[in-house]
C-alpha positions in Angstrom: -77.7 113.7 95.2 -76.1 114.3 91.8 -72.7 112.6 91.1 -69.7 114.7 90.7 -69.6 114.1 86.9 -73.3 114.9 86.7 -74.0 111.5 85.0 -76.3 110.0 87.6 -78.2 110.4 90.9 -77.1 108.6 94.1 -79.9 107.9 96.7 -79.9 106.0 100.1 -82.3 103.3 101.2 -82.2 103.6 105.0 -83.8 100.4 106.0 -81.3 98.3 104.2 -78.3 100.8 104.4 -77.7 100.7 100.7 -76.8 103.4 98.1 -78.3 103.2 94.7 -77.2 104.9 91.5 -79.9 106.0 89.1 -79.1 106.6 85.4 -81.4 109.3 84.2 -80.7 108.5 80.4 -82.0 105.0 80.4 -83.7 104.7 83.8 -81.4 101.9 85.0 -80.8 101.3 88.7 -77.7 99.7 90.1 -76.3 99.4 93.7 -73.3 101.4 94.6 -70.4 99.2 95.9 -70.0 100.5 99.5 -68.4 97.3 100.9 -67.9 97.6 104.6 -70.0 100.7 105.0 -72.7 100.6 107.7 -75.3 102.9 106.3 -78.5 101.7 108.1 -80.8 104.6 108.7 -79.2 106.7 106.0 -81.3 109.8 105.6 -79.4 112.8 104.4 -76.7 112.8 101.8 -74.3 115.6 101.1 -71.5 115.6 98.5 -68.6 117.9 98.5 -66.4 117.0 95.5 -65.6 113.3 96.0 -66.5 113.2 99.6 -69.9 112.0 100.5 -71.4 112.6 104.1 -74.2 110.3 105.0 -76.5 111.3 107.9 -77.7 108.2 109.7 -80.6 109.6 111.8 -81.7 107.0 114.4 -78.2 105.4 114.4 -77.0 108.8 115.5 -73.9 108.5 113.3 -72.3 110.4 110.4 -70.6 108.3 107.8 -68.0 109.9 105.5 -67.1 108.1 102.2 -65.0 108.7 99.2 -67.4 108.5 96.2 -66.0 108.0 92.6 -66.9 110.8 90.1 -69.6 108.6 88.5 -71.0 107.3 91.7 -70.2 103.7 91.3 -67.8 102.7 94.1 -67.8 104.4 97.6 -65.1 103.6 100.2 -65.7 104.3 103.9 -63.3 106.9 105.4 -64.9 107.6 108.7 -67.9 106.7 111.0 -68.5 109.0 113.8 -71.2 109.4 116.5 -73.3 112.4 116.8 -74.7 113.9 120.0 -76.9 111.0 121.5 -79.6 113.5 122.6 -80.2 114.6 119.0 -81.5 113.0 115.7 -79.9 114.6 112.7 -82.0 114.0 109.6 -80.3 115.7 106.8 -77.9 118.4 105.8 -76.8 120.8 103.0 -73.6 122.3 101.8 -73.6 126.0 102.5 -70.6 128.3 102.0 -68.1 125.5 102.5 -69.8 124.2 105.7 -72.5 121.6 106.4 -75.2 122.7 108.7 -77.5 119.6 109.8 -81.2 119.6 110.5 -82.1 118.2 113.9 -85.6 116.5 114.1 -85.9 116.5 117.8 -88.6 118.9 119.1 -87.9 120.2 122.6 
């Protein structure tokens, strides 16, 4: 996911629950300070302005964070459970809404 200022990419490492900032100019990688955020099983990332939604698949949670324009610090705003019978894996911003992808096959 591209930062709001376009300077870097932010990606999630789901096993550890960490966010990482990749600098395309010099190839450097640094952790995003997301102190207090439980992001284990992070799968999909959707940014709307300064708000980042993290889809936490098998945790069956959505995390909402405030992300700085350059993607360095992130502050938890909300953690909310999703339907326990579904496993949401990713999402996209579409016409001001966020539709989610459900990986469960019925």
